[in-house]
C-alpha positions in Angstrom: -7.0 -29.9 -13.7 -9.1 -30.6 -16.8 -11.0 -27.3 -18.2 -14.3 -29.3 -17.6 -13.9 -29.6 -14.0 -15.2 -27.1 -11.4 -12.5 -25.4 -9.1 -12.7 -26.3 -5.7 -15.4 -25.2 -3.4 -12.7 -22.8 -1.5 -11.6 -20.7 -4.5 -13.9 -17.8 -3.7 -15.5 -17.2 0.1 -18.8 -18.1 0.5 -21.6 -15.9 0.5 -22.7 -14.7 4.2 -26.2 -15.8 5.1 -28.9 -13.1 5.7 -29.1 -13.8 9.4 -25.2 -13.8 9.7 -24.9 -10.6 7.7 -27.5 -8.7 10.2 -25.4 -10.1 12.9 -22.3 -8.7 11.4 -24.0 -5.5 10.7 -25.3 -5.1 14.3 -21.9 -5.5 15.5 -20.3 -3.1 13.5 -22.9 -0.4 14.4 -22.0 -1.4 18.3 -18.3 -1.2 17.6 -18.4 2.1 15.5 -20.8 3.7 18.6 -18.5 2.7 21.2 -15.4 4.1 19.3 -17.5 7.3 19.0 -18.4 7.3 22.7 -14.6 6.9 23.6 -13.4 9.4 21.4 -15.8 12.0 23.2 -14.9 10.7 26.4 -11.4 11.2 25.8 -11.8 15.0 25.3 -13.8 15.4 28.5 -11.4 13.8 30.7 -8.6 16.3 32.2 -6.3 13.7 33.8 -4.0 12.2 31.1 -4.1 8.5 32.3 -8.0 8.5 31.8 -7.5 10.2 28.2 -4.9 7.6 27.4 -7.5 4.8 28.5 -10.2 6.3 26.5 -7.7 6.7 23.5 -6.8 3.2 23.7 -10.5 1.7 24.1 -11.3 3.9 21.1 -8.8 2.2 19.0 -9.5 -1.2 20.2 -13.1 -0.4 18.8 -11.8 0.7 15.8 -9.8 -2.3 15.0 -12.7 -4.6 15.9 -14.9 -2.4 13.4 -12.1 -2.6 10.8 -11.7 -6.4 10.9 -15.6 -6.7 10.5 -15.2 -4.6 7.4 -12.4 -6.8 6.0 -14.4 -10.0 7.0 -17.4 -8.4 4.8 -15.2 -7.6 2.2 -13.5 -10.6 1.8 -17.1 -12.3 1.6 -18.7 -10.1 -1.4 
């Protein structure tokens, strides 16, 4: 490609619109809160199946939070 041409528009991720950024940040807050709640609940349960379920749910929400964080990092 000659030097005077612009690279393809897909060379870098597009910036996130303000409204969409607010939505992602709000969802991250909810995922973090759900993770925290599930972690706390798992400490209160005495039956192992309930503890395991709460821990699995905590990890599920952590994975969602991490995915959203990675999405944000890829659009900086």
